[in-house]
C-alpha positions as CSV (number, residue, x, y, z in Angstrom):
1,X,-87.3,50.2,60.2
2,X,-87.5,51.0,56.6
3,X,-84.4,52.1,54.7
4,X,-84.3,55.5,53.2
5,X,-84.0,56.0,49.5
6,X,-80.6,57.6,49.9
7,X,-79.2,54.3,51.0
8,X,-80.3,52.6,47.7
9,X,-78.4,53.2,44.5
10,X,-80.5,55.5,42.3
11,X,-81.7,53.8,39.1
12,X,-80.6,55.3,35.9
13,X,-82.8,55.5,32.9
14,X,-82.0,53.2,30.0
15,X,-80.5,56.0,27.8
16,X,-78.5,57.4,30.7
17,X,-76.3,54.4,31.0
18,X,-72.8,54.8,29.5
19,X,-72.8,51.7,27.4
20,X,-76.1,52.6,25.8
21,X,-75.0,56.1,25.1
22,X,-71.8,54.8,23.5
23,X,-73.5,52.3,21.2
24,X,-76.7,54.1,20.4
25,X,-75.2,56.2,17.6
26,X,-73.6,53.1,16.1
27,X,-76.9,51.3,16.0
28,X,-78.7,54.3,14.5
29,X,-76.2,54.8,11.7
30,X,-76.1,51.0,11.1
31,X,-79.8,50.8,10.7
32,X,-79.9,53.8,8.3
33,X,-77.0,52.3,6.3
34,X,-78.6,48.9,6.0
35,X,-81.9,50.5,4.8
36,X,-80.0,52.5,2.2
37,X,-78.1,49.4,1.1
38,X,-81.1,47.1,0.7
39,X,-83.2,49.8,-1.1
40,X,-80.6,49.9,-4.0
41,X,-81.4,46.7,-5.9
42,X,-80.2,47.6,-9.4
43,X,-77.5,45.7,-11.1
44,X,-74.1,47.4,-11.6
45,X,-70.9,46.6,-13.4
46,X,-67.8,46.9,-11.2
47,X,-64.3,46.7,-12.5
48,X,-62.0,44.7,-10.2
49,X,-58.6,45.6,-11.6
50,X,-59.0,43.6,-14.8
51,X,-62.3,41.7,-14.8
52,X,-65.7,43.4,-14.9
53,X,-68.2,41.9,-12.5
54,X,-71.9,42.4,-12.7
55,X,-73.7,42.3,-9.4
56,X,-76.5,43.9,-7.5
57,X,-75.7,47.3,-6.1
58,X,-76.9,46.2,-2.6
59,X,-74.2,43.4,-2.6
60,X,-71.4,45.9,-3.5
61,X,-72.6,48.4,-0.8
62,X,-72.9,45.6,1.7
63,X,-69.3,44.5,1.0
64,X,-68.1,48.0,1.3
65,X,-70.0,48.5,4.6
66,X,-68.6,45.3,6.0
67,X,-65.1,46.2,5.1
68,X,-65.6,49.6,6.7
69,X,-66.9,48.0,9.9
70,X,-63.9,45.6,10.0
71,X,-61.5,48.6,9.6
72,X,-63.3,50.4,12.4
73,X,-63.0,47.3,14.7
74,X,-59.3,47.0,14.1
75,X,-58.7,50.7,14.6
76,X,-60.6,50.8,17.9
77,X,-58.9,47.7,19.2
78,X,-55.5,49.1,18.2
79,X,-56.2,52.4,19.8
80,X,-57.4,50.8,23.0
81,X,-54.4,48.5,23.3
82,X,-52.1,51.5,22.6
83,X,-53.7,53.5,25.4
84,X,-53.5,50.7,27.9
85,X,-49.7,50.4,27.3
86,X,-49.2,54.1,27.8
87,X,-50.9,54.1,31.3
88,X,-48.6,51.4,32.7
């Protein structure tokens, strides 16, 4: 005898999955940021305390974006470990 559909687990659409919903905004913002970064190709002068460095604007923006992503990763990891200690 054939099994009824209520016995089978209902399939969720791709966008309804929790992991996709959590990371989709990250990927959208990352794509927009990278497009913005690589469209700015002019050279700029940046003062690093004492020396003045001339570099492409996309390089400076990419470094700032990477440092922001690194800070975000450390913040999320720290917050997750703090929450796991409180539940024990």
